[in-house]
ZATORZA-950258 format. One record per residue (C-alpha): residue number from 1; residue in one letter; x negated, y negated, z negated. Coordinates in Angstrom, 3 decimals, decimal comma. Layout:
BEGIN
 seq type       px       py       pz
 NUM    A        X        Y        Z
...
***
This chain:
BEGIN
 seq type       px       py       pz
   1    M -163,465 -117,136 -132,084
   2    L -160,043 -118,765 -132,518
   3    T -158,253 -118,607 -129,191
   4    R -154,826 -119,952 -128,294
   5    R -153,505 -116,365 -128,212
   6    S -154,926 -115,469 -131,646
   7    L -153,597 -118,723 -133,117
   8    F -150,104 -117,942 -131,845
   9    H -150,139 -114,443 -133,306
  10    S -151,330 -115,787 -136,668
  11    L -148,215 -117,963 -137,135
  12    P -145,607 -116,820 -139,712
  13    T -142,795 -114,667 -138,370
  14    F -140,098 -117,266 -139,080
  15    T -141,383 -119,413 -136,202
  16    A -139,806 -116,888 -133,821
  17    V -136,464 -118,342 -134,891
  18    T -137,302 -121,987 -135,514
  19    L -139,286 -122,557 -132,320
  20    Q -136,927 -120,944 -129,823
  21    A -136,148 -123,334 -126,972
  22    Q -132,633 -124,741 -126,709
  23    D -131,601 -124,808 -123,061
  24    P -130,051 -128,186 -122,156
  25    V -126,315 -127,882 -121,580
  26    T -124,359 -130,663 -119,889
  27    P -120,548 -130,688 -120,076
  28    P -118,823 -131,742 -116,829
  29    G -117,030 -134,747 -118,335
  30    A -115,328 -136,296 -121,331
  31    V -112,035 -134,780 -122,480
  32    E -109,426 -136,681 -124,472
  33    F -107,513 -134,764 -127,154
  34    P -104,379 -136,832 -127,896
  35    T -102,472 -135,931 -131,045
  36    V  -99,281 -133,962 -130,402
  37    V  -98,401 -133,024 -133,998
  38    P -100,096 -135,346 -136,536
  39    N -101,940 -133,607 -139,355
  40    P -102,771 -136,096 -142,131
  41    R -103,374 -133,382 -144,753
  42    R -106,846 -132,902 -146,165
  43    S -108,381 -129,410 -146,253
  44    T -110,971 -127,909 -148,574
  45    V -113,851 -125,753 -147,341
  46    A -116,180 -124,003 -149,780
  47    V -119,804 -123,650 -148,671
  48    R -122,333 -121,430 -150,433
  49    N -125,908 -120,469 -149,619
  50    G -128,396 -117,978 -151,004
  51    E -130,297 -114,759 -150,381
  52    D -127,546 -112,340 -151,526
  53    R -124,869 -111,927 -148,831
  54    R -122,357 -110,187 -151,094
  55    R -122,699 -112,781 -153,844
  56    I -122,298 -115,896 -151,660
  57    V -119,216 -114,409 -149,948
  58    R -117,612 -113,855 -153,360
  59    E -118,648 -117,298 -154,583
  60    A -117,243 -118,986 -151,467
  61    L -113,841 -117,401 -152,156
  62    E -114,077 -118,415 -155,799
  63    G -114,460 -121,992 -154,566
  64    I -110,910 -121,870 -153,130
  65    D -109,464 -119,542 -155,789
  66    K -106,610 -121,862 -156,816
  67    E -105,353 -122,171 -153,221
  68    V -105,618 -118,433 -152,560
  69    R -103,695 -117,459 -155,699
  70    A -100,934 -119,928 -154,822
  71    Q -100,612 -118,423 -151,342
  72    W -100,493 -114,735 -152,186
  73    K  -97,532 -114,917 -154,558
  74    G  -94,854 -112,486 -153,388
  75    K  -97,157 -110,617 -150,986
  76    K  -97,193 -106,817 -151,111
  77    Y -100,713 -106,075 -149,891
  78    V -103,924 -107,778 -148,802
  79    L -105,041 -107,270 -145,201
  80    I -108,740 -107,859 -144,506
  81    K -109,524 -108,327 -140,804
  82    P -113,225 -107,714 -139,994
  83    N -114,858 -108,591 -136,680
  84    N -116,016 -105,367 -135,018
  85    V -116,385 -106,506 -131,429
  86    S -119,078 -103,826 -131,250
  87    T -118,879 -100,428 -132,903
  88    Q -122,661  -99,921 -132,602
  89    N -124,449 -103,232 -133,181
  90    Q -124,366 -104,243 -136,859
  91    L -125,485 -107,814 -136,117
  92    A -122,357 -108,321 -133,989
  93    S -119,979 -106,868 -136,584
  94    T -118,804 -107,516 -140,140
  95    H -121,282 -106,104 -142,636
  96    V -120,057 -103,791 -145,394
  97    D -121,574 -106,161 -147,975
  98    T -119,380 -108,967 -146,615
  99    L -116,384 -106,757 -147,340
 100    R -117,828 -105,936 -150,769
 101    G -118,042 -109,661 -151,499
 102    I -114,356 -110,071 -150,616
 103    L -113,372 -107,012 -152,645
 104    D -115,467 -108,233 -155,602
 105    Y -113,397 -111,407 -155,516
 106    L -110,107 -109,468 -155,328
 107    D -111,034 -106,944 -158,035
 108    G -109,483 -108,132 -161,284
 109    R -107,424 -110,820 -159,533
 110    W -105,254 -108,898 -157,049
 111    K -103,044 -106,101 -158,319
 112    G -102,058 -104,078 -155,300
 113    E -103,204 -102,296 -152,147
 114    V -105,906 -103,589 -149,806
 115    V -105,876 -102,631 -146,122
 116    I -108,954 -103,172 -143,941
 117    A -107,461 -103,305 -140,440
 118    E -109,130 -103,738 -137,064
 119    S -108,415 -103,346 -133,371
 120    S -111,933 -102,992 -132,005
 121    A -112,697 -103,427 -128,323
 122    G -114,093  -99,886 -128,566
 123    Q -113,035  -97,039 -130,848
 124    T -112,211  -98,648 -134,180
 125    R -112,883  -95,662 -136,438
 126    E -116,292  -95,162 -134,841
 127    G -117,167  -98,668 -136,028
 128    F -115,793  -97,962 -139,509
 129    E -118,076  -94,922 -139,786
 130    N -121,165  -96,570 -138,286
 131    F -120,885  -99,582 -140,598
 132    L -120,178  -97,464 -143,730
 133    Y -116,693  -98,845 -144,447
 134    P -115,346  -95,486 -145,802
 135    R -117,611  -95,907 -148,857
 136    L -115,397  -98,794 -149,995
 137    T -112,411  -96,535 -150,654
 138    G -114,311  -94,828 -153,485
 139    E -116,028  -97,956 -154,806
 140    Y -112,832  -99,970 -155,394
 141    K -110,286  -97,434 -156,620
 142    R -108,175 -100,013 -158,465
 143    L -107,598 -101,829 -155,169
 144    R -106,577  -98,630 -153,343
 145    V -108,566  -99,598 -150,254
 146    R -107,338  -98,089 -146,994
 147    L -108,802  -98,271 -143,460
 148    V -106,372  -98,784 -140,572
 149    D -107,010  -98,616 -136,819
 150    L -104,440 -100,999 -135,311
 151    N -104,767  -99,325 -131,903
 152    E -104,031  -95,946 -133,453
 153    E -101,119  -97,369 -135,461
 154    A  -99,718  -98,622 -132,136
 155    E  -97,001 -100,855 -133,609
 156    Y  -96,747 -104,195 -131,855
 157    R  -94,788 -107,390 -131,232
 158    L  -94,656 -109,052 -127,818
 159    T  -95,724 -112,594 -127,048
 160    H  -96,755 -114,305 -123,805
 161    L  -99,901 -115,623 -122,108
 162    L -100,779 -117,282 -118,819
 163    T -102,265 -115,260 -115,957
 164    P -105,139 -116,577 -113,793
 165    D -102,403 -117,775 -111,416
 166    L -100,683 -119,660 -114,266
 167    H  -97,802 -117,194 -114,392
 168    V  -96,391 -115,726 -117,602
 169    Q  -97,390 -112,231 -118,729
 170    P  -96,603 -110,246 -121,898
 171    V  -99,218 -109,201 -124,445
 172    R  -98,887 -106,682 -127,289
 173    L -100,024 -107,985 -130,700
 174    A -100,534 -105,593 -133,621
 175    A  -97,420 -105,756 -135,810
 176    R  -99,498 -105,928 -139,016
 177    M -100,962 -109,244 -137,898
 178    L  -97,423 -110,671 -138,041
 179    D  -96,315 -108,945 -141,237
 180    P  -94,898 -111,450 -143,776
 181    D  -95,614 -108,960 -146,590
 182    S  -99,382 -109,153 -146,001
 183    Y -101,854 -111,671 -147,392
 184    Q -104,454 -111,885 -144,655
 185    I -108,146 -112,529 -145,222
 186    C -110,306 -113,008 -142,151
 187    A -113,907 -111,732 -142,384
 188    A -115,627 -113,628 -139,567
 189    I -119,238 -114,223 -138,501
 190    L -121,158 -117,237 -137,164
 191    K -121,760 -116,273 -133,522
 192    T -122,198 -117,820 -130,110
 193    H -119,902 -116,478 -127,395
 194    N -119,914 -115,509 -123,723
 195    T -116,670 -117,315 -122,835
 196    V -115,729 -119,979 -125,403
 197    I -119,154 -121,141 -126,720
 198    A -118,576 -120,025 -130,342
 199    T -116,550 -117,429 -132,261
 200    Q -115,624 -117,572 -135,936
 201    S -112,305 -117,274 -137,834
 202    V -109,701 -118,146 -135,201
 203    K -111,348 -116,104 -132,459
 204    N -111,628 -113,093 -134,779
 205    M -107,920 -113,154 -135,626
 206    V -106,645 -113,998 -132,150
 207    L -108,643 -111,402 -130,203
 208    G -108,295 -108,830 -132,974
 209    A -104,511 -108,948 -132,691
 210    P -104,032 -107,603 -129,107
 211    I -104,174 -103,817 -129,064
 212    H -105,262 -101,237 -126,497
 213    Y -104,676  -97,560 -125,791
 214    K -104,658  -95,107 -128,671
 215    P -107,581  -92,655 -128,915
 216    G -106,986  -89,942 -126,312
 217    E -104,129  -91,807 -124,592
 218    T -103,935  -91,897 -120,790
 219    P -103,716  -93,924 -118,699
 220    R -105,882  -96,374 -120,562
 221    W -104,800  -99,990 -120,981
 222    N -106,186 -102,965 -122,889
 223    D -104,246 -106,147 -123,623
 224    K -107,423 -107,882 -124,850
 225    R -108,471 -108,196 -121,217
 226    K -105,468 -110,419 -120,534
 227    Y -107,217 -113,230 -122,406
 228    H -110,107 -113,288 -119,964
 229    G -108,255 -114,592 -116,914
 230    G -110,397 -117,680 -116,431
 231    V -112,404 -120,007 -118,632
 232    R -109,576 -122,569 -118,938
 233    Q -106,782 -120,048 -119,518
 234    T -108,814 -118,284 -122,212
 235    H -108,808 -121,402 -124,405
 236    Y -105,115 -122,061 -123,834
 237    N -104,093 -118,422 -124,339
 238    M -106,049 -118,329 -127,591
 239    F -104,203 -121,456 -128,732
 240    L -100,828 -119,903 -127,862
 241    T -101,675 -116,793 -129,887
 242    A -103,081 -118,784 -132,802
 243    A  -99,802 -120,700 -132,998
 244    K  -97,959 -117,371 -133,158
 245    L -100,243 -115,897 -135,856
 246    R -100,839 -118,993 -137,996
 247    P  -97,834 -118,501 -140,355
 248    F  -99,333 -115,166 -141,461
 249    W -102,917 -116,346 -142,119
 250    G -104,182 -116,572 -145,687
 251    A -107,866 -117,249 -146,395
 252    T -110,939 -116,888 -144,224
 253    V -114,571 -116,160 -145,028
 254    I -117,239 -116,828 -142,408
 255    D -120,386 -114,827 -143,074
 256    G -123,373 -116,870 -141,964
 257    W -125,898 -114,963 -144,022
 258    E -127,182 -113,705 -140,679
 259    G -125,538 -115,325 -137,666
 260    M -125,961 -114,572 -133,955
 261    E -127,295 -116,960 -131,319
 262    G -127,927 -116,624 -127,593
 263    N -125,899 -113,987 -125,759
 264    G -123,158 -113,464 -128,339
 265    P -120,772 -112,127 -129,352
 266    A -122,411 -108,690 -129,018
 267    S -125,918 -109,022 -127,539
 268    G -127,493 -112,066 -129,190
 269    T -130,329 -112,409 -131,668
 270    P -130,241 -113,048 -135,443
 271    V -130,362 -116,422 -137,188
 272    P -130,986 -116,353 -140,970
 273    S -128,550 -119,143 -141,887
 274    R -127,977 -117,640 -145,370
 275    T -124,571 -119,311 -145,759
 276    A -120,941 -118,383 -146,390
 277    V -117,875 -120,533 -145,710
 278    A -114,342 -120,054 -147,077
 279    S -111,060 -121,916 -146,676
 280    T -107,312 -121,419 -146,420
 281    D -107,480 -123,607 -143,291
 282    Y -109,039 -121,556 -140,494
 283    I -109,515 -124,578 -138,201
 284    A -111,327 -126,525 -140,919
 285    A -113,523 -123,514 -141,737
 286    D -114,500 -123,140 -138,081
 287    R -115,195 -126,892 -137,835
 288    V -117,659 -126,594 -140,721
 289    G -119,099 -123,456 -139,135
 290    L -119,855 -125,430 -135,965
 291    E -121,754 -127,949 -138,091
 292    L -123,848 -125,115 -139,480
 293    M -124,553 -123,911 -135,916
 294    G -125,306 -127,363 -134,503
 295    I -122,586 -127,051 -131,835
 296    D -120,606 -130,011 -130,472
 297    P -117,012 -129,611 -131,755
 298    K -115,583 -131,138 -128,565
 299    W -116,855 -128,134 -126,611
 300    I -114,477 -125,655 -128,259
 301    G -111,193 -126,002 -126,384
 302    Y -109,040 -123,588 -128,363
 303    L -109,906 -125,271 -131,689
 304    N -109,178 -128,721 -130,312
 305    Y -105,829 -127,497 -128,933
 306    C -104,972 -126,076 -132,361
 307    H -105,823 -129,360 -134,068
 308    Q -103,851 -131,381 -131,511
 309    N -100,802 -129,325 -132,431
 310    G -101,184 -129,523 -136,194
 311    I -102,304 -125,915 -136,757
 312    G -105,283 -127,014 -138,870
 313    Q -107,639 -129,863 -139,743
 314    Y -110,532 -130,422 -137,311
 315    D -111,425 -133,966 -138,368
 316    L -114,542 -133,662 -140,526
 317    S -113,653 -136,897 -142,360
 318    K -110,515 -135,160 -143,673
 319    I -112,295 -132,000 -144,847
 320    D -113,466 -131,841 -148,475
 321    I -116,607 -129,751 -148,947
 322    D -116,997 -127,707 -152,132
 323    G -120,719 -127,020 -152,222
 324    P -123,762 -128,311 -150,344
 325    A -123,229 -130,580 -147,339
 326    P -123,243 -128,497 -144,123
 327    A -125,768 -130,894 -142,570
 328    T -128,351 -129,830 -145,169
 329    L -127,985 -126,165 -144,141
 330    A -127,528 -126,574 -140,371
 331    R -129,637 -124,737 -137,811
 332    K -129,481 -125,352 -134,064
 333    Y -128,147 -122,105 -132,567
 334    R -129,330 -121,254 -129,063
 335    H -126,400 -121,200 -126,606
 336    H -125,294 -118,290 -124,421
 337    K -127,037 -118,256 -121,036
 338    D -123,677 -119,001 -119,360
 339    A -122,823 -121,936 -121,643
 340    E -122,833 -124,486 -118,824
 341    R -120,327 -122,449 -116,830
 342    Q -118,206 -121,939 -119,926
 343    L -117,893 -125,710 -120,281
 344    E -116,246 -125,997 -116,870
 345    W -112,925 -125,877 -118,735
 346    M -113,646 -129,537 -119,589
 347    G -113,894 -130,591 -115,951
 348    P -111,386 -130,726 -113,080
 349    L -109,258 -127,639 -112,414
 350    K -110,553 -125,485 -109,567
 351    D -108,474 -123,222 -107,346
 352    V -110,306 -120,121 -108,538
 353    P -111,588 -120,493 -112,130
 354    P -114,831 -118,672 -112,894
 355    R -114,386 -115,381 -114,705
 356    L -116,449 -115,219 -117,848
 357    G -116,791 -112,652 -120,578
***
């Protein structure tokens, strides 16, 4: 006898992803984003899709090869910045095959050292080991791959943020993230987020730059926490830091082979988007990434602030796509359970902003 229960269990496994309910999210009001620094320049974003993560990452970078080669002239080393917000959960963190795809692109093109550098929210080297990064040092000997824990290195430059009370406070950014001798490649992931709706290239670089205590150091301290002073300040503080870091950014690759939806950036569930995005414009890359995730671009405050101030191109009509149209590959990512509260940054300022993340 075919019952409703037996029918449900007979459906293919992919329906677990495609039939997940999308909770309705209502922003508190329209926000105008007036131009501060006009940005008439067009940006190119390469989009690739397929079943081989390593291959599509390499091919996405090959799609912007001319721009990358023009940028890295005079640089002394390549710095690859993965996203290891978790040192345990592989879905939340940059896969070793993503790094292999980047290194495959560099091998034979770049003649010099490659540094894979991270300042994880946990213990960075624990993440390196758990995600098998040390294997890369033996696989790419011509590139002289080296792994660096930015917290352990403990060299920093000071910049400033706003506190929850809208006062100024200092924050320590890893010196390597502001090193003019480095050509920086961001290795990001398509993920929803618990504070700013979505995290991709800009979020990876901005929150990877603040450092915390070295292993074994006491008392413990963590400058990453200074960004979570309120939902509105988080967006603005990220914009301030992005403006500081932007001159040192090179290319970005967003790995959407397997994205994360729901309670990202560390506890969500997988989405088999099977895509990779690359650009030398991080804002444009993230804009295309939002298309792939089905997320309203007006909801992401820090990216809109960056575009308003000329840091990158956020206008889809001024972004040239190399590869399939993002709309043909898009999947509707389920939002974080706190998405409605996150969007309170768009509404009127309250005396005590909600603390998220």
